[in-house]
N, C-alpha and C positions, 0 to 999 in steps of 0.2 A: 249483296247488291243494294238492298234498302239502306243498310248501314253506311255504305260508301256515298250514296246520294245525300243522306242526312249530313255527313261530314262535309261534303262539298258545299251544300247550301249554308253551312255555318261559317264558311270562309268569307271574310269581309270583302276581299278582292272579287270573289264570285258574285256577291250581292251587288257590288258597284258595277260590275260588268253587265249584269242583267238590267240594272237601272239605266245604264248608258244605252243599251240596245233598245230598251223601252222608250227612252227619250228620242232616239233617232227615228223610231217607227211612228210615234205619235206626232212629233213635230213635222215630219215629212208629210204625213197624212193631212194635218191641219193646213200646212202651207199649200198643198195640192188643192184643197177645197177652197181656200181663201184667195188664191192668186191666178186661177186659170184665165187665160186671155189677157191678163194685165202685164205679166212679165214673160210671156212665152212659155209658161209651164204646160207642156203638152202631155207629159206622162209622169208617173210616180218616180221614175229614176231621177229625173231632173230635180224634183222636190227633195229627194234623198241627197243628191249632190249638194244642193244649197244648204241643207241641214248640217251635213258633215263639215263643210267649209265654214259655216257660222259657228258651230260648236267648238271647233278647234281654233277659232279666231284667225284663220288664215285670210279670209276676206278677199277672194279674187276679184269680186265686183262684176262678174259676168252675168249674175242673176241678182236683181235688186227688187225688193218688194215695193209695189206701187200703192197698195191699199193701206189704210190706217191700221186695220186689223193685222195685216201681214207684217207691218213695221213693229207693232206691239209684240207679235209673236217672235220676231227677230231679236228684240231686246231681251225677252224672257229666255230664249235659247242661248244667247250670248252670255248672259249673267250666270245661267245654270251651267253652261258648258265650261266656262273658265274654272269654276270651283270643282266641278265633277272630274274634268280631265286632270287637274292638279292632284286631286285626292287619289284618283285611279292610278296615275303614274307613280305617285309616292308609294301606294300599297303594292304595286307590281314590283317596284325596285326593292321594297322591304321583303316581299315574298321570295324573290330570287336570291337576295343576300342571306335570308334565313335558311334557304335550301342549301346554299353553298357552305354555310357555317355548320349545318347539321351533317353534311357529307364529310367535312373535315374532322368533325368530332365523332364520326362513326354512329350517327343516329338515323341515317337515311336508309330506307328499304331499297334493296337492289332489284333490278329487273333483268335477270339472266336465266339461261337455260343451258344445260350441258356443261356446267362449270365445275370447278373443284372448290370444296369448302374445307378450310383448315380450322379446326377447333382447338383452342389454346395456342400458345406460341412459345417456342424456345429457339435455341441456336440452329436446330435442324430445319426450321422453317425456311431459312435462307436457301438451303440446298434444294428444297422442294420447289421454291420459286424459280431457281436457275434451270431446273430440269423440265418442269411442266410446260406444255404448250397450250394449256387451257386458261380461260379467265379464272381468277382466284378471288374468293371471298374469305377474309379472315374474321373469325368471331372469337374475340378474346378481350380481356380488360387491359388494353394497351394504352400507353401514354401517347399523347398527340405527336410528340417529337419523334417517337420511335416509328410511328406509321409514316410520318413525313420522310423519314430516312429510308424506309422500305420503298416508298413511292419513288424516291430520288435515285435509288441504287438498282432498280429493276426496270426493264423495259416492258414488262408484262402488264396486262390489264388487271389491276389489283383494287379490290374494294374492301372496306373495313367496317365492322360493326362492333362498337365498344360496349361489351357486356359479357355476362357469364354464358358460356355455351351450354350450360345445363338448363337454361330457361327457354321454354318453348317459343316465346314471342321473338327472341333473337334468331332462333333457328328458322322461323317462318319468314322473318325479314331477309334472311340469307337465301331464301328460296331453296331450302334443303331438299324438298320433295322433287324439285326439277334438276337437281345437281347430278353430275355424272359419277362423282366419287366424293367420299368424305374421309378426311384424315384427322384422327384425334391424337394430338401430341400430348406428352406428359407436361403438365404445367410447371412453371417456376415455383420451387418450394418456398421462396421468400415472399410470394404473393398470395399464398393460400394458408388456411389454418388446418385443413384436413390432410390426410395422407394423399400424395399425388395419384397413386393408383386408384384410390377411392373416388377422387374427383373424376378420373377418366371413366370409371364405371358408371357414375351418375350421368355423365355426359352421354355415354353410349346408350344408356336406357332412354334418355330423352330423344336421342336420334332415332332409335328403333321405334319409339312410340309414334313419331311423326313421319318417318320414311323407312318402313320395314324392308324395302327391297333394294335400296341402293347399296353398292359395295362400300364397306367401312373398314379402314385400316387403322390399327390402334398401336400406340407406343406405350409401354409400361416400364417400370423400373425393376420390379421383383418377379423372378421366374415363377414363384409359387402362386401368383395371381393370374397366370395365363389361362388356366382352365375356367376360372370364374368369368373372365372377359369373353372367352369363346362362347360359354353358355348364355351370356347376355346378348350375343348376336354379332360379335365381331367376325369379319370374314378372314382377316389375317392379323396376327399379333406379333409385334416386334419388341423384343426385350432390349432395353438400352444396354449397349456394349456387347450384345450377342454377335453382331456382324463383325465387330472388331476382333473378338476372340477367335471366330472362325477364320478370319483373314490371317491373323498371326499364326494360327496353327498350320497354315500352308507353308510357312518358312521351313518347318521340319521336313516337309515333303520335297520341296524344291524352291529356291529363291525366285526362279523364273515364273512359277505359278503364282507366287505372292505378288510379284511385280505386275503380271498380266491382270490379275484380279483387281489390284489396287488402281491401275490405270483405267480399267473398265469402269470402276465405280466413281473415280474422281475426274474423269474426262470432262472438259468444259462443254463439249458438244454432246448431243444425244447420239451416242454410238449405237445403242440398242433402240430399235424401233419396232412398231407393230403394224402388220398388214392384215386387213380383213380378207378372208377367202371369198372369192366369187363363186357363182354356181358351177362354172366350168372347172375351177380349181378343186372344188370339193369332190369331183369325180376322179381326181388323180390319186396316186400313191405318193408317199414322201419322196421317193426316188424321182418320180416324174416331175414333181413340183420343183425339186432342186435343179433338174436338167433344164427346166423351162424358165428358171429365174437365176441365171448365172451372174447377173449384175449385183446380186446381194448374197449374203452368207446366212442362210436359214439356220436357226439354232433350236427352236422349240415350237411345239404346237399348243394351242390354247383352247380351252372350252370355257365359255362364259357361264356365270351363275344362271340357273334356270329353275322355274317353279313348275311343278307337276300338279295339274288340276284334276278334280274328280272326273270331269268329262273326258279326259285323255285316257283314263284307265277303264272306264265303263264301256260295255258293249252296246252299240246302238241297236242291235237286233234283239236284245234281251229285254223283255217287258219289266222284269224286276229291276234291272239297271236303270231303265227309263223312269220307273217309279221313284227310285232313290234320287235321281237327278232332279225330278220335279219337286220333291220335298225340299231339297236344298235351295232350289230357285224360289219356291214359295215363301220360305222362311227368310230369304235374303242373307243366308249364311255363306261366308267365304268357303269356296269348295277346294281350296288348296290343300293337298294331302301331304306333300313333301317338296323338298327343293334339292337341286343338284348344285353342289359347291363348285366354284371355279377350279379348273384343273390345268396344270402345265406339264407337258411331257417333253422333257429335255432329251435332245438327240434321239428321236424315235427310230425304230428299225426301218430299213429302206422300203419294205413292203407295206408299211402302215397306211391304211386308208384314211383320207382326209374328210370322209363323209360326215363324221360326227364332230368335227372340230370347227371352230369359228374364226380363228386367226392364227397368224404365224409371227413369232418373235424372230427378228433377224438383225444382223449387224451390217451396216452400210459401209462401203469402201470409202476411205478418207484420203 
């Protein structure tokens, strides 16, 4: 807070704005003291009106100073106002232009919540933009022309930060802590000196340092690096080409299965959607849910990632457990003891209870 105020007071346009307000206040007060009864100044508002009109050199002429002191004040206000308004207007225009240039160059901090953050960029980024319904922030060392192309070819709300996703300051500017999801793509080999999977690992470590609880999906190139990425905190790891291999393997089973899976993945619309379960729906079984939602095709049940805290496993009636909790609270130590990973149950049994699930993946009719 203190740092933000210091930065604000260091801005030229802010100093000029304060001086402008000070000039209006002092000039109005002096005019009110010097001119009562002579020009019909009955309250401070009329004095303020005269000052604003005089400073901006509009000069309506409805209020004219009658005393010598009032006229001298008018001359001072006009001369000061002409220069001040010109400088203030120029600085404001410069500030707005600078902000626009910074936004185009990917140097401006975003102000979002519940968005998607894409770290690094490759050709798969285009598909993510087509499918997502969230505002997107891209953090990558992109060329200006490429980002302009991205903006031109997508109707989504897209923001860009030009820099290394490994650096914490860029992640903070992207409001990573407030994001709904982060996706780390494998970087273009031609633009880096290290191994792509190593770059991904460094980025993941930076993400987990800043936002330990948000879901992070990671793309890597080499299968042998998957275990390292998972240990570093990735929720899900996709190996480049793995999905393609699995898809092609379905040809040996049936060409119809291959065609179905291919169309499902490459459809221009979002065939697969997610529906959060209401309190009433959580009381149902899978069979009852399907019978009550015939307008959709339910496919799977989902459990979100959840953390288990010490207070959830301790007994409130046990003095020892209360003592343990008090020690943790007094030391200010995080009392998280474990976490439950996201889970998807595909085509569950009809009698499966929905009580422990959070959402349903379904396919809408087209």
